[in-house]
VEXKOLDO-664702 format. One record per atom (N, C-alpha, C, O, CB): x, y, z. Coordinates in steps of 0.2 Angstrom, whole numbers, padded with zeros to 4 digits, always signed. Glycine has a CB too. Layout:
BEGIN
XYZ
...
This chain:
BEGIN
+0004-0006+0000
+0000+0000+0000
+0004+0006+0000
+0002+0011-0003
-0005+0000+0006
+0010+0006+0003
+0014+0012+0004
+0017+0014-0003
+0018+0020-0005
+0020+0011+0008
+0018+0009-0008
+0021+0011-0014
+0015+0014-0018
+0017+0019-0022
+0023+0004-0018
+0009+0012-0018
+0004+0015-0022
+0003+0023-0020
+0002+0027-0024
-0003+0011-0021
+0003+0024-0013
+0002+0031-0011
+0008+0035-0014
+0007+0041-0016
+0002+0031-0003
+0014+0033-0014
+0020+0036-0016
+0019+0038-0024
+0021+0043-0026
+0026+0033-0015
+0017+0033-0027
+0016+0034-0035
+0011+0039-0036
+0012+0043-0040
+0014+0027-0038
+0006+0039-0032
+0000+0043-0033
+0003+0050-0032
+0001+0055-0035
-0006+0042-0028
+0007+0051-0027
+0009+0058-0025
+0014+0060-0030
+0014+0066-0032
+0013+0058-0018
+0018+0056-0033
+0023+0058-0039
+0019+0060-0045
+0021+0065-0048
+0028+0052-0040
+0014+0056-0047
+0010+0058-0052
+0006+0065-0052
+0006+0069-0056
+0005+0052-0054
+0003+0066-0046
+0000+0072-0044
+0005+0078-0045
+0004+0083-0047
-0003+0072-0037
+0011+0077-0042
+0016+0082-0042
+0019+0083-0049
+0020+0089-0051
+0022+0079-0038
+0019+0078-0053
+0021+0079-0060
+0016+0083-0064
+0018+0088-0067
+0021+0072-0064
+0009+0082-0063
+0004+0086-0066
+0004+0093-0063
+0003+0098-0067
-0003+0083-0065
+0005+0094-0057
+0005+0101-0054
+0011+0105-0057
+0010+0110-0059
+0006+0101-0047
+0017+0101-0058
+0023+0105-0061
+0022+0106-0068
+0024+0111-0070
+0029+0100-0060
+0019+0101-0072
+0017+0103-0079
+0012+0108-0080
+0013+0112-0084
+0014+0096-0082
+0007+0109-0075
+0003+0114-0076
+0006+0121-0075
+0005+0126-0078
-0003+0113-0071
+0010+0121-0070
+0014+0127-0068
+0018+0129-0074
+0019+0135-0076
+0018+0127-0062
+0022+0124-0077
+0026+0126-0083
+0022+0128-0089
+0025+0133-0092
+0030+0120-0085
+0017+0125-0090
+0012+0128-0096
+0010+0135-0095
+0010+0139-0099
+0006+0123-0097
+0008+0136-0088
+0005+0143-0087
+0011+0148-0088
+0010+0153-0090
+0003+0143-0079
+0017+0146-0085
+0023+0151-0086
+0024+0152-0093
+0026+0158-0095
+0029+0148-0082
+0024+0147-0097
+0026+0147-0104
+0020+0152-0108
+0022+0156-0112
+0026+0140-0108
+0014+0150-0106
+0008+0154-0109
+0009+0162-0107
+0008+0166-0112
+0002+0152-0106
+0011+0163-0101
+0012+0170-0099
+0018+0174-0103
+0017+0179-0105
+0013+0171-0092
+0023+0170-0104
+0029+0172-0108
+0027+0174-0115
+0028+0179-0118
+0035+0167-0108
+0023+0169-0118
+0021+0170-0125
+0016+0176-0126
+0016+0180-0131
+0017+0163-0128
+0012+0176-0121
+0007+0182-0121
+0010+0189-0120
+0008+0193-0124
+0002+0181-0114
+0015+0189-0116
+0019+0196-0116
+0023+0197-0123
+0023+0203-0125
+0025+0195-0111
+0026+0192-0126
+0029+0193-0132
+0024+0195-0138
+0025+0200-0141
+0033+0187-0134
+0018+0191-0138
+0014+0193-0143
+0011+0200-0142
+0010+0204-0147
+0008+0188-0144
+0009+0202-0136
+0006+0208-0135
+0011+0214-0136
+0009+0219-0139
+0004+0209-0127
+0017+0213-0135
+0022+0218-0136
+0023+0219-0144
+0023+0225-0146
+0029+0216-0133
+0023+0213-0147
+0024+0214-0155
+0017+0217-0158
+0018+0222-0162
+0025+0207-0158
+0012+0215-0156
+0005+0218-0159
+0004+0225-0157
+0003+0229-0161
-0001+0214-0156
+0006+0227-0151
+0005+0234-0149
+0010+0239-0152
+0009+0244-0154
+0006+0235-0141
+0016+0236-0153
+0021+0240-0157
+0019+0241-0164
+0020+0246-0167
+0028+0236-0157
+0016+0236-0167
+0014+0237-0174
+0008+0242-0174
+0008+0246-0179
+0011+0230-0177
+0003+0241-0170
-0002+0246-0170
+0000+0253-0168
-0002+0258-0171
-0007+0244-0164
+0005+0254-0164
+0007+0260-0162
+0011+0263-0168
+0009+0269-0170
+0012+0260-0156
+0015+0260-0171
+0019+0262-0177
+0014+0263-0183
+0015+0268-0187
+0025+0258-0179
+0009+0259-0184
+0005+0259-0189
+0000+0265-0188
-0002+0269-0193
+0001+0253-0190
-0003+0266-0182
-0007+0271-0181
-0004+0278-0180
-0005+0283-0183
-0012+0269-0175
-0001+0278-0174
+0002+0285-0172
+0008+0287-0177
+0008+0293-0178
+0005+0284-0165
+0012+0282-0179
+0018+0284-0183
+0015+0287-0190
+0018+0291-0193
+0022+0278-0184
+0010+0283-0193
+0007+0286-0199
+0004+0293-0198
+0005+0297-0203
+0002+0281-0201
+0000+0294-0193
-0003+0300-0192
+0003+0306-0191
+0002+0311-0194
-0007+0300-0185
+0008+0304-0187
+0013+0309-0186
+0016+0311-0193
+0018+0316-0195
+0019+0306-0182
+0018+0305-0197
+0021+0306-0204
+0016+0310-0208
+0019+0315-0212
+0022+0300-0207
+0010+0309-0208
+0005+0313-0213
+0005+0320-0210
+0005+0325-0215
-0002+0310-0212
+0005+0321-0204
+0005+0328-0201
+0012+0332-0203
+0012+0338-0205
+0004+0328-0194
+0017+0328-0203
+0024+0331-0205
+0024+0333-0212
+0026+0338-0214
+0029+0326-0203
+0021+0329-0216
+0021+0330-0223
+0017+0336-0225
+0019+0340-0229
+0019+0323-0227
+0011+0336-0222
+0006+0341-0224
+0008+0348-0220
+0005+0353-0222
-0001+0339-0222
+0012+0348-0215
+0014+0354-0212
+0009+0356-0206
+0009+0361-0204
+0014+0359-0217
+0005+0351-0204
+0000+0352-0199
+0004+0352-0192
+0008+0348-0191
-0006+0347-0199
+0002+0357-0188
+0005+0357-0181
-0001+0357-0176
-0006+0361-0178
+0009+0363-0180
-0001+0354-0171
-0006+0354-0166
-0005+0360-0161
-0010+0362-0157
-0007+0347-0163
+0001+0362-0160
+0003+0367-0155
+0005+0373-0159
+0010+0373-0162
+0008+0365-0150
+0000+0378-0160
+0001+0383-0164
+0006+0389-0162
+0009+0392-0166
-0006+0387-0165
+0007+0389-0156
+0012+0394-0153
+0019+0392-0152
+0020+0386-0151
+0009+0397-0147
+0024+0396-0153
+0031+0394-0151
+0031+0394-0143
+0028+0399-0140
+0036+0399-0154
+0035+0390-0140
+0036+0390-0133
+0039+0397-0131
+0044+0399-0134
+0040+0384-0130
+0036+0400-0126
+0039+0406-0123
+0040+0406-0116
+0035+0404-0112
+0034+0412-0125
+0045+0408-0114
+0047+0407-0107
+0043+0412-0102
+0041+0411-0097
+0054+0409-0105
+0041+0418-0105
+0037+0423-0101
+0030+0422-0102
+0026+0426-0098
+0039+0430-0104
+0027+0417-0106
+0020+0416-0106
+0017+0413-0100
+0020+0408-0097
+0019+0412-0112
+0012+0416-0098
+0009+0413-0092
+0004+0407-0093
+0004+0403-0090
+0004+0419-0088
+0001+0408-0099
-0003+0402-0102
-0003+0402-0109
-0002+0407-0113
-0010+0403-0099
-0005+0396-0112
-0006+0396-0119
-0013+0395-0121
-0015+0394-0127
-0002+0389-0121
-0018+0396-0116
-0025+0395-0118
-0027+0401-0122
-0025+0407-0121
-0029+0395-0111
-0031+0400-0126
-0034+0405-0131
-0041+0407-0128
-0045+0403-0126
-0035+0403-0138
-0043+0413-0128
-0050+0415-0125
-0055+0412-0130
-0054+0412-0136
-0050+0423-0125
-0061+0410-0127
-0066+0407-0131
-0070+0413-0134
-0071+0418-0130
-0070+0403-0127
-0072+0412-0140
-0077+0417-0143
-0084+0414-0143
-0086+0410-0147
-0074+0419-0150
-0087+0416-0138
-0094+0412-0137
-0100+0416-0139
-0105+0416-0137
-0095+0411-0129
-0098+0421-0144
-0104+0425-0147
-0108+0420-0152
-0105+0415-0154
-0101+0431-0151
-0114+0422-0153
-0118+0419-0158
-0115+0420-0165
-0114+0425-0167
-0126+0421-0157
-0114+0414-0168
-0112+0414-0175
-0117+0413-0180
-0122+0410-0178
-0106+0410-0176
-0116+0414-0186
-0121+0412-0192
-0121+0405-0192
-0116+0401-0191
-0120+0415-0198
-0127+0402-0194
-0128+0395-0194
-0123+0391-0199
-0121+0386-0198
-0135+0393-0196
-0121+0395-0204
-0116+0392-0209
-0109+0391-0206
-0106+0386-0208
-0115+0397-0215
-0107+0394-0201
-0101+0393-0198
-0101+0387-0194
-0096+0383-0193
-0099+0399-0194
-0107+0385-0191
-0107+0379-0187
-0107+0373-0192
-0105+0368-0190
-0114+0379-0183
-0110+0374-0198
-0111+0368-0202
-0104+0367-0206
-0103+0361-0207
-0116+0370-0208
-0100+0372-0207
-0094+0371-0210
-0088+0372-0206
-0084+0376-0207
-0093+0375-0216
-0087+0368-0201
-0082+0368-0196
-0075+0366-0198
-0070+0368-0196
-0084+0365-0189
-0076+0361-0202
-0069+0357-0204
-0068+0358-0211
-0063+0355-0214
-0069+0350-0202
């Protein structure tokens, strides 16, 4: 009877170790795949947008950095505008 208990413990230990190894391998593959996919998405999306803006000369920050400037906020013009200006915003 003692031999069977020992074999049972070894088999269970083997499967527990195998399960931990598979989990560790899966996490490593997951990290690798996520890094590769997110790099492709970042370079494809953000890199392409940056390149297109560079080519077209578009800038998102219209002012030059100034040391003496207190703020870069522009005052809002909240007056009522003609309806055509609202329709043709872009």
